[in-house]
C-alpha positions as CSV (number, residue, x, y, z in Angstrom):
1,M,126.9,-12.8,70.4
2,E,125.5,-15.9,68.7
3,W,122.0,-15.1,69.9
4,L,122.2,-11.7,68.2
5,R,123.1,-13.3,64.9
6,A,120.2,-15.8,65.3
7,W,117.8,-13.0,66.1
8,A,118.9,-11.1,63.0
9,R,118.5,-14.2,60.8
10,A,115.0,-14.7,62.3
11,L,114.1,-11.1,61.6
12,K,115.2,-11.4,58.0
13,R,113.2,-14.6,57.6
14,D,110.1,-13.1,59.2
15,I,110.3,-10.0,56.9
16,V,110.0,-12.3,53.9
17,A,107.3,-14.4,55.6
18,L,105.3,-11.2,56.2
19,W,105.8,-10.3,52.5
20,L,104.3,-13.7,51.6
21,A,101.5,-13.4,54.2
22,A,100.5,-10.0,52.8
23,R,99.9,-11.7,49.4
24,D,98.1,-14.8,50.7
25,R,94.3,-14.8,50.7
26,R,94.1,-17.0,53.8
27,T,95.7,-14.2,55.9
28,P,93.2,-12.2,57.9
29,L,92.7,-8.7,56.6
30,G,94.1,-6.8,59.5
31,A,97.2,-9.0,59.6
32,K,97.5,-8.7,55.8
33,L,97.5,-4.9,55.9
34,L,100.0,-4.7,58.8
35,A,102.2,-7.4,57.3
36,G,102.2,-5.6,54.0
37,L,103.1,-2.2,55.5
38,V,105.9,-3.7,57.7
39,A,107.3,-5.8,54.8
40,A,107.2,-2.9,52.3
41,Y,109.0,-0.6,54.7
42,A,111.6,-3.2,55.8
43,L,112.3,-4.2,52.2
44,S,112.4,-0.7,50.9
45,P,115.8,0.5,49.8
46,I,115.0,3.9,51.3
47,D,114.7,4.5,55.1
48,L,112.2,6.9,56.6
49,I,115.0,8.2,58.9
50,P,118.3,8.0,56.9
51,D,121.0,6.0,58.7
52,F,123.6,8.8,58.4
53,I,121.6,10.8,61.0
54,P,123.4,10.1,64.3
55,V,121.6,7.9,66.8
56,I,118.0,8.3,65.4
57,G,119.1,7.1,62.0
58,Y,119.2,3.5,63.3
59,L,116.1,3.9,65.5
60,D,113.7,2.6,62.9
61,D,116.0,-0.4,62.1
62,L,116.4,-1.2,65.8
63,L,113.0,-0.5,67.2
64,L,110.3,0.2,64.6
65,V,110.9,-2.6,62.2
66,P,111.2,-5.3,65.0
67,A,108.2,-4.0,66.8
68,G,106.1,-4.0,63.6
69,I,107.3,-7.6,62.8
70,W,106.4,-8.7,66.3
71,L,102.9,-7.3,66.1
72,A,102.2,-8.6,62.6
73,V,103.5,-12.1,63.5
74,R,101.1,-12.1,66.5
75,L,98.1,-11.4,64.2
76,I,98.8,-14.2,61.7
77,P,97.5,-17.7,62.6
78,A,100.3,-20.0,63.8
79,E,99.9,-22.7,61.2
80,L,99.9,-20.1,58.4
81,L,102.9,-18.3,59.9
82,E,104.9,-21.6,60.0
83,E,104.1,-22.2,56.4
84,F,105.2,-18.7,55.4
85,R,108.4,-19.0,57.5
86,C,109.3,-22.3,55.7
87,A,108.6,-20.8,52.3
88,A,110.7,-17.7,53.3
89,I,113.8,-19.8,54.0
90,A,113.7,-21.1,50.4
91,R,113.2,-17.6,48.8
92,E,115.6,-14.9,48.1
93,R,114.9,-11.5,49.8
94,P,112.6,-9.4,47.6
95,R,112.8,-5.6,47.3
96,S,109.9,-3.3,47.8
97,L,109.8,-0.6,45.2
98,M,106.3,0.4,46.4
99,G,107.7,0.9,49.9
100,A,110.6,3.0,48.4
101,A,108.0,5.1,46.5
102,V,105.9,5.7,49.6
103,V,109.0,6.8,51.7
104,A,110.2,9.0,48.8
105,A,106.7,10.6,48.6
106,L,106.8,11.3,52.3
107,W,110.2,12.9,52.0
108,L,109.0,15.0,49.1
109,A,105.8,16.1,50.9
110,L,107.8,17.1,54.0
111,G,110.2,19.0,51.8
112,G,107.3,20.8,50.1
113,L,105.7,21.6,53.4
114,L,109.0,23.1,54.7
115,V,109.5,25.2,51.6
116,W,105.8,26.4,51.8
117,L,106.2,27.3,55.5
118,W,109.5,29.1,54.8
119,L,108.2,31.1,51.8
120,G,104.7,31.7,53.2
């Protein structure tokens, strides 16, 4: 059970490290874009798939976010990543209001599409 706690702590640290990487000019563009997307979604207070939906509600938290972190971490040069990880330990976890806005916009667009299909 201890390895699971360590893995969760490492994920939390890496989310903040990705948030820092997305804002650093030394990060390659592709890594910066992916790191920004993953960090914005992971730090967003709104989930794409709400957690109250049985089984699939936790799918994004258990599969999509760790997979995005894994891929983004692979794209960042090792020395930069280590610097961002060290800085992430000292920082408090930020919130992504932009990520929340994007997820909310997606939900509104989906709702509008469903209403349009239902009435049309």
